[in-house]
All heavy atoms as an XYZ file, in Angstrom:
894
protein
N       4.581    -16.702    -11.562
C       3.509    -15.744    -11.654
C       3.149    -15.209    -10.305
O       2.912    -15.952     -9.408
C       2.220    -16.216    -12.339
C       1.190    -15.347    -12.567
C       1.394    -14.352    -13.754
O       2.297    -14.646    -14.530
N       0.586    -13.255    -13.864
N       3.174    -13.839    -10.186
C       2.762    -13.258     -8.878
C       1.399    -12.619     -8.984
O       0.996    -12.064     -9.950
C       3.801    -12.099     -8.514
C       3.425    -11.311     -7.298
C       5.232    -12.744     -8.326
N       0.674    -12.824     -7.860
C      -0.647    -12.130     -7.781
C      -0.709    -11.333     -6.502
O      -0.276    -11.745     -5.504
C      -1.733    -13.156     -7.791
C      -2.006    -13.820     -9.222
C      -3.282    -14.651     -9.216
O      -3.518    -15.338     -8.211
N      -3.855    -14.589    -10.382
N      -1.264    -10.121     -6.608
C      -1.526     -9.245     -5.437
C      -3.022     -8.888     -5.332
O      -3.611     -8.413     -6.383
C      -0.648     -7.967     -5.682
C       0.869     -8.226     -5.926
C       1.583     -6.925     -6.278
C       1.458     -8.768     -4.630
N      -3.512     -9.042     -4.233
C      -4.904     -8.642     -3.927
C      -5.155     -7.728     -2.760
O      -4.739     -8.128     -1.646
C      -5.889     -9.902     -3.789
C      -7.324     -9.519     -3.541
C      -5.751    -10.782     -4.842
N      -5.530     -6.450     -3.000
C      -5.641     -5.460     -1.926
C      -7.008     -5.580     -1.276
O      -8.030     -5.994     -1.980
C      -5.362     -4.009     -2.477
C      -4.047     -3.870     -3.152
C      -4.229     -3.867     -4.625
O      -5.026     -4.542     -5.115
O      -3.387     -3.302     -5.313
N      -7.148     -5.187     -0.075
C      -8.404     -5.098      0.564
C      -8.311     -3.956      1.702
O      -7.195     -3.525      2.087
C      -8.933     -6.344      1.202
O      -7.910     -6.747      2.137
N      -9.404     -3.470      2.200
C      -9.377     -2.623      3.358
C      -9.764     -1.167      3.076
O      -9.809     -0.399      3.977
N      -9.990     -0.900      1.765
C     -10.272      0.541      1.474
C     -11.752      0.809      1.908
O     -12.549     -0.077      2.382
N     -12.092      2.012      1.791
C     -13.458      2.562      2.179
C     -13.579      4.062      2.386
O     -12.628      4.772      1.933
N     -14.685      4.411      2.994
C     -14.945      5.852      3.247
C     -14.646      6.075      4.650
O     -15.152      5.449      5.587
C     -16.303      6.176      2.845
C     -16.908      7.539      3.192
C     -16.151      8.661      2.510
C     -18.347      7.628      3.035
N     -13.868      7.235      4.984
C     -13.565      7.503      6.321
C     -13.464      9.116      6.365
O     -13.228      9.840      5.482
C     -12.120      6.954      6.677
C     -11.023      7.553      5.911
C     -11.766      7.034      8.236
N     -13.821      9.551      7.647
C     -13.811     10.905      7.945
C     -12.379     11.517      8.078
O     -11.530     10.690      8.478
C     -14.627     11.227      9.191
C     -16.150     11.005      8.937
C     -17.009     11.458     10.158
O     -16.440     11.687     11.247
N     -18.094     11.729      9.919
N     -12.103     12.751      7.870
C     -10.824     13.363      8.072
C     -10.443     13.089      9.591
O     -11.334     13.175     10.488
C     -11.065     14.840      7.783
C     -12.259     14.866      6.777
C     -13.029     13.630      7.093
N      -9.279     12.764      9.773
C      -8.673     12.438     11.039
C      -8.809     10.899     11.408
O      -8.229     10.548     12.413
N      -9.517     10.214     10.586
C      -9.786      8.732     10.830
C      -8.633      7.854     10.409
O      -7.596      8.424      9.968
N      -8.724      6.575     10.536
C      -7.714      5.617     10.218
C      -8.290      4.392      9.406
O      -9.601      4.169      9.423
C      -7.204      4.934     11.450
O      -6.596      5.942     12.269
N      -7.472      3.798      8.558
C      -7.819      2.761      7.911
C      -6.470      1.815      7.701
O      -5.409      2.369      7.703
C      -8.232      3.067      6.359
C      -9.618      3.561      6.062
C      -9.733      3.887      4.721
C     -10.680      2.528      6.483
N      -6.733      0.533      7.541
C      -5.687     -0.364      7.455
C      -5.826     -1.123      6.119
O      -6.816     -1.824      5.952
C      -5.429     -1.379      8.581
C      -4.040     -2.172      8.336
C      -3.768     -3.088      9.479
N      -4.517     -4.272      9.387
C      -4.153     -5.432      9.993
N      -2.977     -5.451     10.733
N      -4.934     -6.514      9.901
N      -4.996     -1.029      5.142
C      -5.055     -1.744      3.854
C      -4.194     -2.970      4.018
O      -3.198     -2.925      4.732
C      -4.449     -0.888      2.722
C      -5.178      0.450      2.594
C      -4.620      1.125      1.297
C      -6.670      0.476      2.462
N      -4.655     -4.033      3.328
C      -3.951     -5.349      3.271
C      -3.612     -5.640      1.868
O      -4.466     -5.356      0.941
C      -4.642     -6.440      4.037
O      -4.835     -6.159      5.333
N      -2.551     -6.405      1.618
C      -2.240     -6.889      0.306
C      -1.748     -8.355      0.474
O      -0.819     -8.620      1.127
C      -1.056     -5.982     -0.400
S      -0.475     -6.719     -1.916
N      -2.520     -9.246     -0.257
C      -2.304    -10.652     -0.112
C      -1.373    -11.059     -1.283
O      -1.801    -10.719     -2.508
C      -3.472    -11.524     -0.010
N      -0.453    -11.624     -1.108
C       0.652    -12.059     -2.022
C       0.629    -13.580     -2.347
O       0.663    -14.395     -1.377
C       2.010    -11.634     -1.637
C       3.256    -11.960     -2.528
C       3.785    -11.035     -3.275
C       3.810    -13.198     -2.422
C       4.908    -11.290     -4.081
C       4.839    -13.527     -3.150
C       5.410    -12.578     -4.047
O       6.489    -12.848     -4.759
N       0.699    -13.844     -3.665
C       0.850    -15.264     -4.007
C       1.724    -15.446     -5.174
O       1.883    -14.486     -5.970
C      -0.533    -15.997     -4.252
O      -1.144    -15.325     -5.459
N       2.483    -16.574     -5.208
C       3.414    -16.738     -6.320
C       4.798    -17.179     -5.853
O       4.949    -18.127     -5.301
N       5.821    -16.311     -5.982
C       7.155    -16.590     -5.596
C       7.299    -16.485     -4.166
O       6.349    -16.189     -3.323
C       8.074    -15.707     -6.442
O       7.934    -14.458     -5.973
N       8.499    -16.585     -3.577
C       8.777    -16.519     -2.232
C       8.609    -15.122     -1.652
O       9.358    -14.195     -1.978
C      10.146    -17.054     -1.837
C      10.372    -18.455     -2.428
C      10.516    -16.924     -0.400
C      11.735    -19.018     -2.314
N       7.614    -14.918     -0.888
C       7.277    -13.477     -0.489
C       8.319    -12.922      0.419
O       8.625    -11.733      0.241
C       5.861    -13.584      0.362
C       5.548    -12.303      1.010
C       4.993    -11.359      0.185
C       5.589    -12.133      2.314
C       4.734    -10.073      0.778
C       5.182    -11.034      2.851
C       4.788     -9.942      2.110
N       8.970    -13.740      1.250
C       9.903    -13.089      2.190
C      11.197    -12.457      1.497
O      11.873    -11.665      2.131
C      10.371    -14.242      3.146
O      10.969    -15.271      2.529
N      11.351    -12.796      0.110
C      12.468    -12.281     -0.440
C      12.158    -11.095     -1.304
O      13.036    -10.520     -2.056
C      13.149    -13.389     -1.267
O      12.229    -13.707     -2.314
N      10.862    -10.747     -1.350
C      10.404     -9.582     -2.177
C      10.258     -8.310     -1.473
O       9.805     -8.194     -0.297
C       8.942    -10.049     -2.727
C       8.882    -11.165     -3.575
C       9.598    -10.802     -4.873
O      10.580    -11.270     -5.200
N       8.941     -9.873     -5.711
N      10.921     -7.270     -2.085
C      10.604     -5.813     -1.600
C       9.107     -5.554     -2.121
O       8.670     -5.959     -3.217
C      11.523     -4.898     -2.293
N       8.438     -4.803     -1.228
C       7.041     -4.559     -1.505
C       6.717     -2.992     -1.476
O       7.572     -2.292     -0.783
C       6.088     -5.258     -0.614
C       6.104     -6.712     -0.616
S       5.636     -7.502     -2.059
C       3.934     -7.079     -2.166
N       5.720     -2.539     -2.034
C       5.441     -1.122     -1.985
C       4.004     -0.832     -2.223
O       3.136     -1.726     -2.602
C       6.109     -0.389     -3.135
N       3.542      0.249     -1.643
C       2.201      0.829     -1.831
C       2.314      2.108     -2.731
O       3.112      2.906     -2.415
C       1.515      1.168     -0.539
C       1.016     -0.050      0.181
C       1.666     -0.655      1.242
C      -0.167     -0.670      0.050
N       0.899     -1.721      1.650
C      -0.161     -1.741      1.020
C      -1.300     -0.541     -0.814
C      -1.291     -2.690      1.082
C      -2.220     -1.431     -0.743
C      -2.270     -2.433      0.195
N       1.513      2.257     -3.773
C       1.403      3.388     -4.496
C      -0.006      3.837     -4.381
O      -0.929      3.212     -3.924
C       1.567      3.136     -5.995
C       3.073      2.961     -6.450
C       3.803      1.795     -6.112
C       3.683      4.069     -7.120
C       5.135      1.699     -6.401
C       4.944      3.855     -7.473
C       5.726      2.721     -7.058
O       7.027      2.533     -7.577
N      -0.288      5.131     -4.760
C      -1.798      5.565     -4.978
C      -1.786      6.585     -6.173
O      -0.878      7.113     -6.586
C      -1.992      6.358     -3.601
C      -1.282      7.767     -3.487
C      -1.647      8.238     -2.100
N      -1.085      9.600     -1.789
C      -1.136     10.220     -0.642
N      -1.851      9.688      0.382
N      -0.516     11.270     -0.469
N      -3.068      6.638     -6.592
C      -3.389      7.550     -7.691
C      -4.785      8.213     -7.422
O      -5.782      7.507     -7.314
C      -3.459      6.642     -9.047
C      -3.584      7.550    -10.206
C      -3.337      6.709    -11.559
O      -3.284      5.607    -11.557
N      -3.074      7.529    -12.573
N      -4.645      9.500     -7.397
C      -5.824     10.333     -7.172
C      -6.370     10.719     -8.552
O      -5.548     10.693     -9.578
C      -5.442     11.617     -6.368
N      -7.636     11.057     -8.697
C      -8.196     11.399    -10.047
C      -7.470     12.568    -10.620
O      -7.130     13.557     -9.919
C      -9.580     11.875     -9.560
C      -9.959     11.119     -8.272
C      -8.736     11.099     -7.566
N      -7.083     12.399    -11.865
C      -6.403     13.502    -12.562
C      -4.991     13.622    -12.299
O      -4.261     14.461    -12.739
N      -4.432     12.662    -11.460
C      -3.002     12.893    -11.116
C      -2.230     11.594    -11.457
O      -2.807     10.537    -11.598
C      -2.914     13.080     -9.511
C      -3.386     14.433     -8.998
C      -3.104     14.717     -7.667
C      -3.602     16.030     -7.165
N      -3.248     16.361     -5.823
N      -0.848     11.726    -11.445
C      -0.126     10.552    -11.678
C       0.007      9.644    -10.498
O      -0.204      9.963     -9.410
C       1.333     11.019    -12.109
C       1.537     11.822    -13.383
C       2.902     12.440    -13.378
C       1.162     11.047    -14.484
N       0.210      8.361    -10.803
C       0.403      7.435     -9.683
C       1.737      7.825     -8.866
O       2.751      8.086     -9.555
C       0.504      5.967    -10.142
C       0.289      4.939     -9.228
C       0.247      3.510     -9.778
N      -1.113      3.517    -10.533
C      -1.420      2.416    -11.138
N      -0.859      1.231    -11.003
N      -2.676      2.338    -11.844
N       1.630      7.799     -7.550
C       2.919      8.106     -6.768
C       3.136      7.022     -5.698
O       2.221      6.402     -5.246
C       2.568      9.436     -6.043
C       1.426      9.475     -5.178
C       1.319     10.762     -4.219
O       2.238     11.602     -4.361
O       0.390     10.873     -3.590
N       4.354      6.978     -5.442
C       4.900      5.985     -4.435
C       4.649      6.559     -3.064
O       4.834      7.600     -2.698
C       6.358      5.885     -4.633
C       7.062      4.883     -3.583
C       6.534      3.492     -3.716
C       8.565      4.919     -3.872
N       4.025      5.720     -2.225
C       3.621      5.979     -0.894
C       4.582      5.444      0.137
O       5.124      6.194      1.080
C       2.225      5.531     -0.449
C       1.843      5.728      0.870
C       1.117      6.097     -1.383
N       4.876      4.266      0.011
C       5.725      3.620      1.092
C       6.373      2.305      0.434
O       5.764      1.612     -0.336
C       4.969      3.242      2.304
N       7.620      1.921      0.928
C       8.263      0.756      0.564
C       8.684     -0.074      1.769
O       9.007      0.532      2.794
C       9.395      0.964     -0.307
O      10.471      1.741      0.353
C       8.987      1.780     -1.648
N       8.835     -1.390      1.610
C       9.379     -2.153      2.640
C      10.309     -3.262      2.043
O       9.897     -3.949      1.109
C       8.312     -2.800      3.597
C       8.916     -3.531      4.783
C       7.316     -3.676      2.723
C       7.902     -3.792      5.868
N      11.556     -3.436      2.531
C      12.476     -4.428      2.066
C      12.187     -5.742      2.737
O      11.429     -5.895      3.653
C      13.871     -3.973      2.350
O      14.005     -4.030      3.720
C      14.180     -2.647      1.745
N      12.814     -6.834      2.123
C      12.696     -8.159      2.802
C      12.992     -8.201      4.277
O      12.429     -9.009      5.037
C      13.547     -9.145      1.921
C      13.527     -8.388      0.602
C      13.518     -6.875      0.818
N      14.006     -7.308      4.676
C      14.411     -7.346      6.113
C      13.789     -6.211      6.812
O      14.108     -5.729      7.908
C      15.938     -7.350      6.168
C      16.544     -6.166      5.490
O      15.851     -5.415      4.760
O      17.706     -5.939      5.612
N      12.648     -5.675      6.188
C      11.640     -4.793      6.902
C      12.173     -3.434      7.112
O      11.648     -2.671      7.925
C      11.200     -5.357      8.200
C      10.437     -6.731      8.012
C       9.837     -7.250      9.340
C       9.118     -8.689      9.170
N       8.531     -9.199     10.226
N      13.142     -2.963      6.342
C      13.414     -1.486      6.180
C      12.381     -0.830      5.510
O      11.917     -1.357      4.491
C      14.776     -1.279      5.560
C      15.964     -1.863      6.476
O      16.030     -1.559      7.657
N      16.875     -2.366      5.869
N      11.988      0.424      5.941
C      10.920      1.006      5.288
C      11.302      2.500      4.880
O      12.298      3.146      5.315
C       9.708      1.294      6.407
O      10.153      1.939      7.595
C       9.185     -0.053      6.738
N      10.507      2.978      3.929
C      10.728      4.334      3.323
C       9.285      4.951      2.997
O       8.394      4.230      2.627
C      11.599      4.363      2.141
C      12.331      5.708      1.980
O      12.053      6.613      2.757
N      13.107      5.676      0.983
N       9.145      6.197      3.184
C       7.877      6.875      3.050
C       7.926      8.120      2.183
O       8.931      8.868      2.296
C       7.232      7.213      4.428
C       7.016      6.088      5.348
C       8.015      5.602      6.153
C       5.888      5.353      5.169
C       7.735      4.550      6.992
C       5.606      4.201      5.983
C       6.531      3.762      6.831
O       6.392      2.668      7.717
N       6.889      8.349      1.519
C       6.758      9.744      0.817
C       6.667     10.758      1.949
O       6.056     10.600      3.025
C       5.539      9.772     -0.030
N       7.187     12.072      1.658
C       7.109     13.078      2.686
C       5.689     13.357      3.023
O       5.417     13.670      4.268
C       7.810     14.284      2.110
C       9.282     14.168      1.973
O       9.795     13.288      2.618
O       9.931     15.018      1.332
N       4.755     13.199      2.182
C       3.447     13.585      2.403
C       2.720     12.615      3.441
O       1.561     13.072      4.024
C       2.622     13.665      1.161
O       2.638     12.298      0.517
N       3.264     11.408      3.608
C       2.599     10.504      4.576
C       3.559     10.216      5.768
O       2.988      9.503      6.673
C       2.169      9.266      3.935
C       1.371      9.601      2.654
C       3.425      8.428      3.499
N       4.774     10.749      5.890
C       5.614     10.390      7.001
C       4.975     10.869      8.364
O       4.479     11.876      8.374
C       6.939     11.201      6.824
C       7.899     10.433      5.943
C       9.229     11.156      5.823
C      10.109     10.573      4.908
N      11.350     11.349      4.655
N       5.031      9.887      9.314
C       4.448     10.126     10.581
C       3.049      9.830     10.642
O       2.489      9.737     11.756
N       2.434      9.525      9.589
C       0.856      9.160      9.547
C       0.681      7.818      9.073
O      -0.245      7.106      9.607
C       0.217     10.233      8.729
C       0.192     11.586      9.188
C      -0.747     12.543      8.336
N      -0.367     12.385      6.930
C      -1.242     12.167      5.987
N      -2.522     11.713      6.349
N      -1.000     12.172      4.694
N       1.470      7.267      8.205
C       1.261      5.936      7.474
C       2.428      4.987      7.905
O       3.550      5.475      8.159
C       1.357      6.052      6.125
C       0.124      6.756      5.355
C      -0.790      7.380      6.148
C      -0.172      6.635      4.082
C      -1.912      7.951      5.519
C      -1.107      7.167      3.394
C      -1.993      7.947      4.244
N       2.137      3.764      8.129
C       2.989      2.781      8.463
C       2.940      1.601      7.682
O       1.832      1.059      7.538
C       3.066      2.352     10.029
O       3.061      3.506     10.841
C       4.054      1.336     10.319
N       3.935      1.121      7.012
C       3.941     -0.013      6.111
C       4.516     -1.236      6.966
O       5.573     -0.967      7.644
C       4.773      0.113      4.837
C       4.543     -1.078      3.828
C       6.154      0.475      4.957
C       5.044     -0.866      2.452
N       4.023     -2.397      6.862
C       4.579     -3.557      7.553
C       4.243     -4.812      6.799
O       3.560     -4.767      5.744
C       3.954     -3.609      8.883
O       2.561     -3.895      8.923
N       4.797     -5.879      7.256
C       4.753     -7.209      6.455
C       4.672     -8.320      7.486
O       5.368     -8.210      8.500
C       5.742     -7.425      5.435
C       7.169     -7.494      5.922
C       8.164     -7.339      4.887
N       8.093     -8.473      3.931
C       8.526     -8.496      2.573
N       9.100     -7.346      2.113
N       8.394     -9.475      1.768
N       3.876     -9.335      7.116
C       3.923    -10.573      7.802
C       4.394    -11.613      6.950
O       3.572    -12.142      6.053
C       2.497    -10.756      8.402
C       2.375    -12.013      9.279
O       3.196    -12.896      9.151
O       1.506    -12.109     10.094
N       5.663    -12.006      6.998
C       6.135    -13.054      6.043
C       5.611    -14.501      6.265
O       5.550    -15.195      5.385
C       7.725    -13.097      6.201
C       8.333    -11.907      5.633
O       7.680    -11.177      4.894
N       9.599    -11.653      6.036
N       4.966    -14.746      7.381
C       4.406    -16.046      7.689
C       3.109    -16.160      6.964
O       2.491    -17.236      6.630
C       4.205    -16.253      9.105
N       2.343    -14.902      6.741
C       0.935    -15.087      6.200
C       1.093    -14.437      4.725
O       0.001    -14.372      4.107
C       0.075    -14.098      6.885
C      -0.176    -14.659      8.359
C      -1.196    -13.780      9.140
C      -1.349    -14.439     10.531
N      -2.377    -13.531     11.337
N       2.179    -14.008      4.247
C       2.242    -13.530      2.843
C       1.445    -12.168      2.693
O       0.729    -12.029      1.721
C       1.973    -14.436      1.730
C       3.115    -15.508      1.554
O       3.929    -15.652      2.306
N       2.968    -16.246      0.435
N       1.475    -11.359      3.763
C       0.731    -10.080      3.747
C       1.605     -8.913      3.937
O       2.533     -8.931      4.656
C      -0.316    -10.136      4.802
C      -1.541    -11.159      4.659
C      -2.296    -11.198      5.953
C      -2.345    -10.726      3.528
N       1.211     -7.909      3.293
C       1.776     -6.515      3.579
C       0.700     -5.583      3.908
O      -0.490     -5.635      3.249
C       2.679     -6.031      2.277
C       1.665     -5.733      1.123
C       3.367     -4.730      2.708
N       0.943     -4.722      4.837
C      -0.095     -3.776      5.368
C       0.312     -2.242      5.093
O       1.401     -1.820      5.007
C      -0.276     -3.957      6.797
C      -0.693     -5.482      7.238
C       0.285     -6.236      7.725
C      -2.019     -5.856      6.997
C      -0.151     -7.487      8.198
C      -2.291     -7.194      7.413
C      -1.341     -8.013      7.979
O      -1.756     -9.281      8.331
N      -0.730     -1.541      5.124
C      -0.502     -0.042      5.164
C      -1.509      0.513      6.119
O      -2.739      0.566      5.929
C      -0.675      0.635      3.810
C      -0.393      2.132      3.775
C       1.163      2.332      3.965
C      -0.768      2.848      2.497
N      -0.949      0.898      7.343
C      -1.829      1.521      8.359
C      -1.778      3.053      8.104
O      -0.799      3.555      8.009
C      -1.120      1.202      9.739
C      -1.982      1.916     10.995
C      -3.423      1.343     11.038
O      -3.585      0.047     10.980
N      -4.280      2.162     11.184
N      -2.986      3.576      7.940
C      -3.042      5.026      7.553
C      -3.752      5.677      8.827
O      -5.026      5.355      8.955
C      -3.844      5.120      6.351
C      -3.191      4.432      5.174
S      -4.026      4.656      3.594
C      -5.611      3.927      3.847
N      -3.163      6.667      9.388
C      -3.782      7.363     10.542
C      -3.859      8.896     10.122
O      -3.120      9.337      9.211
C      -2.912      7.184     11.754
C      -2.845      5.754     12.217
O      -3.790      4.977     12.065
N      -1.816      5.427     12.918
N      -4.630      9.590     10.855
C      -4.817     11.091     10.668
C      -4.987     11.322      9.193
O      -4.363     12.261      8.576
C      -3.521     11.749     11.174
O      -3.393     11.534     12.482
N      -5.881     10.620      8.684
C      -6.190     10.680      7.171
C      -6.744     12.135      6.843
O      -7.402     12.781      7.542
C      -7.126      9.699      6.672
C      -6.491      8.307      6.444
C      -7.527      7.191      6.543
C      -5.656      8.286      5.281
N      -6.313     12.594      5.612
C      -6.637     13.964      5.188
C      -7.480     13.653      3.767
O      -7.348     12.791      3.052
C      -5.467     14.722      4.927
C      -4.551     14.890      6.056
C      -3.339     15.661      5.738
C      -2.367     15.774      6.906
N      -1.111     16.461      6.456
N      -8.324     14.626      3.545
C      -9.012     14.635      2.128
C      -8.044     14.390      1.021
O      -8.360     13.733      0.065
C      -9.730     15.904      2.064
C     -10.036     16.269      3.521
C      -8.706     15.815      4.195
N      -6.868     14.944      1.107
C      -5.950     14.750      0.006
C      -5.252     13.358     -0.119
O      -4.493     13.034     -1.068
C      -4.750     15.782      0.085
C      -4.018     15.803      1.424
C      -4.668     16.975      2.223
O      -5.881     17.097      2.323
O      -3.872     17.700      2.935
N      -5.575     12.526      0.795
C      -5.150     11.034      0.800
C      -6.200     10.219     -0.070
O      -5.910      9.093     -0.256
C      -5.105     10.418      2.194
C      -3.974     11.039      3.023
O      -2.996     11.301      2.551
O      -4.316     11.352      4.256
N      -7.273     10.872     -0.387
C      -8.218     10.214     -1.217
C      -7.534      9.768     -2.563
O      -7.003     10.479     -3.357
C      -9.513     11.019     -1.627
O     -10.175     11.376     -0.356
C     -10.394     10.417     -2.562
N      -7.696      8.449     -2.913
C      -6.898      7.907     -4.057
C      -7.276      6.400     -4.112
O      -7.942      5.831     -3.244
C      -5.495      8.065     -3.964
N      -7.031      5.794     -5.218
C      -6.937      4.357     -5.318
C      -5.535      3.945     -4.865
O      -4.496      4.397     -5.505
C      -7.374      3.776     -6.701
C      -7.147      2.354     -6.797
C      -8.602      4.377     -7.197
N      -5.468      2.980     -3.983
C      -4.176      2.515     -3.481
C      -3.829      1.166     -4.126
O      -4.665      0.310     -4.174
C      -4.311      2.368     -1.907
C      -4.077      3.796     -1.337
C      -5.247      4.658     -1.297
C      -3.001      4.200     -0.713
C      -5.158      6.010     -0.765
C      -2.964      5.434     -0.108
C      -3.979      6.332     -0.121
O      -3.855      7.507      0.501
N      -2.684      1.037     -4.568
C      -2.123     -0.217     -5.283
C      -0.963     -0.790     -4.580
O      -0.058     -0.092     -4.034
C      -1.724      0.210     -6.678
C      -2.749      0.646     -7.543
C      -3.113      1.984     -7.621
C      -3.585     -0.180     -8.351
C      -4.051      2.539     -8.538
C      -4.558      0.301     -9.181
C      -4.795      1.673     -9.245
O      -5.762      2.107    -10.030
N      -0.960     -2.073     -4.450
C       0.181     -2.879     -3.983
C       1.013     -3.161     -5.157
O       0.561     -3.483     -6.273
C      -0.291     -4.135     -3.390
S       0.809     -5.093     -2.505
N       2.339     -3.182     -4.993
C       3.236     -3.359     -6.055
C       4.437     -4.211     -5.566
O       4.826     -4.097     -4.508
C       3.824     -1.930     -6.517
C       4.857     -2.062     -7.470
C       4.681     -2.281     -8.888
C       6.183     -1.999     -7.093
C       5.541     -2.269     -9.721
C       7.278     -2.053     -7.961
C       7.015     -2.215     -9.389
N       4.940     -4.952     -6.501
C       6.183     -5.678     -6.414
C       6.909     -5.944     -7.678
O       6.179     -5.746     -8.788
C       6.040     -7.113     -5.552
O       7.419     -7.399     -5.234
C       5.500     -8.073     -6.343
N       8.091     -6.394     -7.717
C       8.823     -6.678     -8.997
C       9.428     -8.057     -8.735
O      10.238     -8.200     -7.823
C       9.765     -5.703     -9.338
C      10.385     -5.816    -10.631
C      11.414     -4.752    -10.977
C      10.767     -3.411    -11.206
N      11.696     -2.287    -11.850
N       9.096     -8.932     -9.685
C       9.674    -10.266     -9.569
C      10.647    -10.457    -10.699
O      10.265    -10.341    -11.941
C       8.574    -11.365     -9.611
C       9.059    -12.767     -9.954
C       8.852    -13.682    -10.878
C       9.963    -13.566     -9.030
N       9.392    -14.839    -10.781
C      10.187    -14.766     -9.634
C      10.624    -13.245     -7.787
C      11.028    -15.765     -9.032
C      11.355    -14.224     -7.226
C      11.670    -15.425     -7.887
N      11.909    -10.537    -10.417
C      13.085    -10.328    -11.367
C      12.829     -9.042    -12.150
O      12.980     -7.962    -11.487
C      12.942    -11.548    -12.354
C      13.367    -12.888    -11.540
C      13.186    -14.073    -12.439
N      13.599    -15.254    -11.729
C      13.437    -16.463    -12.211
N      12.969    -16.732    -13.418
N      13.762    -17.479    -11.417
N      12.455     -8.975    -13.297
C      12.448     -7.706    -14.006
C      10.938     -7.322    -14.247
O      10.669     -6.336    -14.935
C      13.198     -7.610    -15.351
O      12.644     -8.710    -16.183
C      14.610     -7.916    -15.095
N       9.997     -8.190    -13.856
C       8.637     -7.867    -14.248
C       7.846     -7.324    -13.137
O       7.889     -7.739    -11.947
C       7.944     -9.357    -14.486
O       8.645     -9.914    -15.589
C       6.455     -9.077    -14.899
N       7.199     -6.074    -13.340
C       6.375     -5.450    -12.295
C       5.020     -6.077    -12.255
O       4.464     -6.571    -13.191
C       6.233     -4.092    -12.778
C       6.391     -4.161    -14.279
C       7.198     -5.328    -14.628
N       4.615     -6.206    -11.023
C       3.253     -6.656    -10.692
C       2.382     -5.606     -9.813
O       2.976     -5.110     -8.909
C       3.307     -8.023    -10.051
C       3.854     -9.106    -10.851
C       5.237     -9.372    -10.793
C       2.989     -9.867    -11.612
C       5.761    -10.397    -11.686
C       3.486    -10.932    -12.472
C       4.885    -11.186    -12.370
O       5.305    -12.266    -13.212
N       1.151     -5.423    -10.257
C       0.220     -4.587     -9.464
C      -1.034     -5.322     -9.154
O      -1.433     -6.244     -9.802
C      -0.208     -3.429    -10.425
C       0.922     -2.600    -10.906
C       1.681     -2.708    -12.080
C       1.302     -1.369    -10.315
N       2.624     -1.601    -12.111
C       2.334     -0.896    -11.093
C       0.987     -0.637     -9.075
C       3.079      0.322    -10.718
C       1.741      0.517     -8.752
C       2.776      0.908     -9.570
N      -1.455     -4.951     -7.954
C      -2.861     -5.346     -7.521
C      -3.891     -4.560     -8.354
O      -3.557     -3.729     -9.061
N      -5.246     -4.970     -8.100
C      -6.320     -4.253     -8.796
C      -6.625     -2.911     -8.169
O      -7.355     -2.183     -8.738
C      -7.498     -5.206     -8.704
C      -8.413     -5.124     -7.518
C      -7.806     -5.860     -6.233
O      -6.638     -6.485     -6.334
N      -8.410     -5.707     -5.116
N      -6.098     -2.616     -6.874
C      -6.368     -1.383     -6.314
C      -7.523     -1.468     -5.353
O      -8.486     -2.180     -5.534
N      -7.455     -0.573     -4.348
C      -8.548     -0.365     -3.408
C      -8.793      1.091     -3.182
O      -7.972      1.851     -2.994
C      -8.267     -1.223     -2.133
O      -9.442     -1.152     -1.321
C      -7.188     -0.615     -1.336
N     -10.047      1.500     -3.224
C     -10.389      2.900     -3.116
C     -10.380      3.408     -1.745
O     -10.996      2.758     -0.913
C     -11.803      3.217     -3.828
C     -12.314      4.648     -3.597
C     -11.613      5.566     -4.434
O     -11.245      5.401     -5.639
N     -11.062      6.718     -3.862
N      -9.795      4.560     -1.467
C      -9.812      5.166     -0.106
C     -10.300      6.560     -0.429
O      -9.760      7.314     -1.173
C      -8.315      5.248      0.483
C      -8.451      6.087      1.762
C      -7.873      3.898      0.809
N     -11.424      6.867      0.278
C     -11.966      8.195      0.177
C     -12.083      8.782      1.600
O     -12.783      8.269      2.540
C     -13.542      8.061     -0.299
O     -13.410      7.500     -1.621
C     -14.101      9.481     -0.517
N     -11.525      9.874      1.827
C     -11.509     10.648      3.015
C     -12.375     11.908      2.866
O     -12.121     12.915      2.098
C     -10.101     11.186      3.347
C     -10.017     11.726      4.818
C      -9.201      9.845      3.350
N     -13.517     11.920      3.534
C     -14.465     13.080      3.258
C     -15.493     13.096      4.568
O     -15.829     12.011      5.167
C     -15.342     12.738      2.114
O     -16.346     13.726      1.971
N     -15.978     14.178      4.863
C     -16.913     14.425      5.931
C     -18.314     14.400      5.348
O     -19.229     14.345      6.121
C     -16.696     15.685      6.736
O     -16.657     16.719      5.818
């Protein structure tokens, strides 16, 4: 059984920064690919960033150059550093992984970008 717990969301002004964290428990974290998704009100959930076990990363075009995904295999943590935030980044952000064929989601953390 895998559990994911996000933290770090909040209210930030446009142009500001936030760092989200996702704490992982369950199977061997270092062998898991991890991802961040987000879902804005009235919109479908969308993939934001992914990181492989050997730390290769990929990003949605809308966040390239502003967001950075990283992981600390010693602490079982994955991060999403978000810089130059825009109002359109407002969403609930979810941590995601798949263990064998089973998907796992965290409970989500709200990010609101507003002046």
